[in-house]
GULOPA-953176 format. One record per residue (C-alpha): x, y, z; residue in one letter. Coordinates in steps of 0.001 Angstrom, whole numbers, plus 524288, in hexadecimal, padded with zeros to 5 digits. Each point is the difference from the previous one (the first is absolute). Layout:
<recs>
XYZA ...
</recs>
This chain:
<recs>
68974A94F9C5820M 8075480CA67FD24S 80CBD8045280625R 7FD888079380CACP 803EB80E34800BAT 808078053880B5DS 7F334804A8805FAR 7FA7F7F2377FF49E 80C497FA9E80679I 7FD5F8093780B65D 7F2757FA26800B1E 8053F7F2047FF6DL 80903801FE80BB6V 7FA9D80C1180700P 8095F807C880854Y 7FFE97FDFA80EB8S 80A0B805F180941A 803BD7F5F380A32I 7FFD580A5B80AC2V 7F18E802AB7FD63D 7FB3D7F1E48012AR 7FA227F97E80BE9P 809A97F69D80674P 800D57F2C87F961L 7FFC57F4D5809B4R 8043C7F21A7FD56W 7FA3E7F39980602P 803C67FD5F80E10G 8050580DDB801C1G 80C307FD617F7B6A 8081980BEA7FCD3R 804647FB377F2AFL 7FBCD7F6897F55FA 80B897F86D7FA86L 7FF467F9F57F270L 80AC27F6EA7FB43V 7FECE7FE617F14FI 808E27F67B7F8D2P 7FF5B801CC7F158N 7FF347F2837F9FEI 802C6802A17F1C5E 8023A7F9597F305F 80848806787F57AY 7FE6F7F9927F2CAE 80C677FBD47F900F 7FB58806207F334E 7F4E68094580394P 7F7008063B7F60AP 8044180D7C7FBA8A 7F9E780BD880654N 802CB80D437F9B5P 7FF0E8070380D0CY 808EA7F801808C0K 80AE57F6237FE0AN 800F57F60380B1BP 80E2F7FCEF7FC86Y 8058880D6A7FCA0P 80E407FBE47FE97R 7FD6D7FBC97F1FCF 7F5E1803867F5ADP 7FE2F7F1987FCD0T 7FD4B7F45F808D1H 802EE7F6F480697P 808BA805FD80A5BD 804EE7F3EE80706V 806AB8079480AF3V 7F422807FA80417W 7F6CB7F4A17FE13Y 8087E7F73D80874G 8013080A4C80AA9H 7F152800788016BR 7FDE47F16B7FEA5D 809487FE0680B7FH 7F514805BD80854G 7F6A37F4FC7FCACN 80A1E7F527800ADR 807198044680C65V 7FC6A80D488059EG 7F19A7FCF980223F 803517F41280828W 80A1C8074F8080FR 7F60F80AC580297M 7F5B07F5E08033FL 808767FA2E80ABAD 8013080D7280631L 7F169802C97FEFAF 7FD0B7F2B88060BD 808DD8030B80B6ER 7F84580C5380306Y 7F2D67FA4D7FBD7R 7FE0D80BC77F753L 7F3898021E7F875P 8035E804767F256A 7F97E806487F45AT 8067F7FA7D7F3DFA 800C5809C07F4E9S 7FE8E7F5217F625L 802267FEB17F17DN 7F4857F6CC7FEC7V 806B87F7667F5DCA 808BD7FB4480B29V 7F4837F7FA804ECL 800B97F76B7F3E5E 80E8D800B77FD14H 804987FCB780DCBF 7F6667F7348074AP 809EF7FE7D80B07E 7FF7D80EA3802C3I 7F13F800097FEA9R 7FE657F50A809DBE 8096380663809A4A 7F83D80CB07FFC2M 7F2D67F93480101V 804A67F75F80B36E 803D680C13807C1R 7F38F8075A7FD12G 806AB80B427F902W 7F73180A217FA0DE 801ED800967F153L 7FFB880D557F97AM 800968010F7F149S 80C6B8059F7FA3DH 7FB567FD447F241G 802A47F3967F882L 80EB48017F7FDBBY 8094380AB580432N 803CB801597F1BFT 7F227803507FB6AR 7FB8880DA380352Y 7F32D8074A80077L 805D180AA87F780Y 7F9ED7FF747F290G 7F4A97F6F68033DL 7F29F803547FAC1S 7F48E8006280950E 7FB907F2977FB48A 80D997FA3A80194Q 801818055E80DBEE 7F29D7FAFC803ECR 803777F2997FA63A 80CC37FFC8807B1L 7F8DF801C880CE1Y 7F66B7F5457FC7EA 80B4E7F6FB7FC77Q 8078E8024D80C90T 7F3CD7FE4D80847L 7FCF97F3237F93CE 80DC17FA758016DI 8010E8037980E64A 7F2B17FAA4803A2E 801EA7F3817F82BR 80D8F7FCDF80541T 7FEEC804CB80E15T 7F195801EA8032AG 8032A80E0F8039FQ 7F99C80BBC7F99ER 8095580B027FD0CL 7FBC380C9A80699R 80B55809437FDA4G 8090B804457F521M 80D6D806067FE35L 802E6802BA7F1C0G 80AD07F7B07F9F5P 80C578081E7FF06G 7F8E380B4F806B3F 7F761801EB7F400T 7F1D48040B7FF2ES 7F6B08070B7F6F9T 7F66380AF38025CS 7F5587F5A180003R 806427F6D1809D8T 7F8CA803DE80C99P 7F29E7FFA47F992A 802957F2E57F972L 805567FA1980C92L 7F3D4803EB80786A 7F7607FB267F4F4E 806D47F2B8800BEA 7FD927FF2580EA4G 80D4C8040A8054AF 7FF43807C780CA5T 80D888060E800D0Y 80BA38041A7F7E7C 80DD2803DF803DAM 804BD807F57F451D 7FE0D80D96805A8W 80B5080485808A7F 7F8AB80B9D8057CI 7FD9F7FD3080E66D 804297F95480CA9D 7F1F87FBAD8027EQ 7F5E87F93C7F785P 7F7B38092F7F7DFF 7F3717FF1E7F809P 8004A7FFDB7F132M 7F422804EF7F89EV 7FB897F5A57F655V 7F3647FECD7F7FFP 7FBCE7F377806B6E 8041D7F8AF80C2BG 8099D8052C80A07R 80EC98005A7FE6BL 80A098032480A75V 80DCD804957FD8FG 808E67F8A080972V 80DA4805C2801E6P 80AFA7F89A7F93FY 80E61803A1800F8A 807CF806677F537K 80BBA803A08085FE 7FFDD7F57180A80I 801167F6557F4EBN 80BB87F7857FCF7D 7FD7B801417F154A 8034780E74800B7F 80B227FE79809ACL 807F27F52F7F9D2F 7F9257FD0A7F352G 80941807317F6FAG 7F80C80C7B8005AH 8083480B1B7FA28P 7FD5F8096E80B3EF 802717F6E580B70F 80B877F7FB8047EG 7FC6E7FB5A80D96F 803167F2F880622E 7FB937F78D80B6CG 8044F808D580B48P 7F96780BF77FA0CE 7F3CD7F80C7FD30F 7FF0E7FBA280E20A 8022780DC48052BE 7F5D4805E47F6F0M 7F5F67F5B4803B1C 802428023280E91R 7FF1380EBF7FE86D 7F3857FEF37F7F9Q 7F9E97F6BF809D0F 803D08085080BC6D 7FA4680C707FA47R 7F32B7F9A57FBD8L 7FEDA7F8EB80D0AY 801E680CDF8074AA 7F5A9806DE7F7C1E 7F6217F4F080138G 7F4C47FBFF7F73EG 808E87FDC47F44BR 803967F4B27F703V 80DFB7FB087FF28M 802217F8277F39FT 80C557F81C7FDE9L 8015F7FCBE7F17FA 8092E7F49F7FD5FL 804FF7F8137F473H 805F57F28D8027FP 80A08801B37F524Y 8051580C38806F3L 7FE9C8000980ED8I 801907F1418010FS 80D237FF6B7F97EQ 808997F8D8809F3P 8078B80C068046DY 7F3C28087180186R 7F6D77F6EA8075BQ 805A08040980D26R 7FB7780E077FDDDY 7F2057FBB97FDD1L 800F77F82780C85E 804E480C1A80746E 7F48C807FD7FAEBV 7F5EA7F5DB803F5L 806237FE9980D7EE 7FEE680EA880207H 7F208801747FB5DM 7FA987F3F2806ADL 806458038980D04S 7F62480B1280178H 7F2D57FE5680653E 7F38B805317FA0CD 803A97FC8F7F201V 7F5677F9D17F7ABW 8077A7F6AA7F722V 7F5F17FD7D7F596T 7FCD17FF567F183T 7FC4B80A557F62DA 7F2677FA317FEC0G 7FDAD800EE80EA3E 8047080E2F7FFF1V 7F6A3802C57F4CAA 7F4D67F8F8806EBD 8021D8079380C9FH 8007680CD87F8AAY 7F3DF7FCD57F808L 7F86F7FC3280C2EA 803AB80BB68086DH 8059380B707F82AY 7FD9F7FF617F15FH 7F2B1806877FEF8D 8032780AF98096ED 80D2E802727F96FA 7F97A800B37F2C1L 7F621809DF80526A 80AEC80856805B7R 808937FFB47F3DAS 8027C80CB97F8F8V 801608013C7F14FV 808F080BBE7FD7FP 7FA3480B2A7F856A 8047C800C57F1E5A 80AC080A627FEF0P 7FDA680C787F86CS 809B2801797F4E0L 8058680DC280012V 80A26805EA7F6D5D 80BD680759805A2P 7F90080D197FEBDK 7F48E7FB7180811G 7F6517FE697F4D8A 7F8387F3597FF6CP 805DD7F6097F6E6D 7F7387FF1E7F42DA 8032A7F1AC7FDC2R 
</recs>
């Protein structure tokens, strides 16, 4: 499978202006679909090297005990603190799951299964990326994660978010080939959208790059927000999407970040605000994908527009001979 050109990328995710689409309606007349997505991750102590991305960038060599411990706190403590809060509100959740967690931490696995959480693949480990994989290796990864999840939980994975926000040009086609029905790697819309794949059907479900604790307090070089700003941003995002209607609000969370003791209260404030509104469909990513596939996918695909290839012109107006 060759690398797609920019033209082929336009064909993979055809352009659609939101103002030109028919209204999108959620079950029961809800104004907004709300997805709460805890990222349940496993960072290896000494991960394999990847030339494209270093999971512990403080040092060129590993292990990095400090960063490893910070993330492992999420599985030992933060997950359970978050779970108490989700239980209080009886929240459905879509776990963005490093699938190796299912075998490394049976206690976490059983807690998620008991509550009926939807499991979405987030790769095997959050220290092993899709960057650099061959087509055969990427295909084998999807088969491996599907097998582990079905064997340990009885649940078939249906969605994918690339580990460490990584993907390849082949990822959508290989996901659809493996039987996945949605992915969350494309931050291009406030509504679900069709992806053009050679076989099967694949829906892009909106994830959250900005309303995401990993970008707000995760040591990102361009951000320095804390709990109060996080809560305000989440409320503002929710209020705008609720007012517009027919959108998806995704709340992306990491137990090692938002469920630190001093931050948990801000997550509680956000949930109180969002769940106090009527006409909110609190659901899972798979249910959003199913609703879109059943009612909107085919029509949206037919309406999609692939932009015309631009004409290359030199500064004097003559066609570019390249």
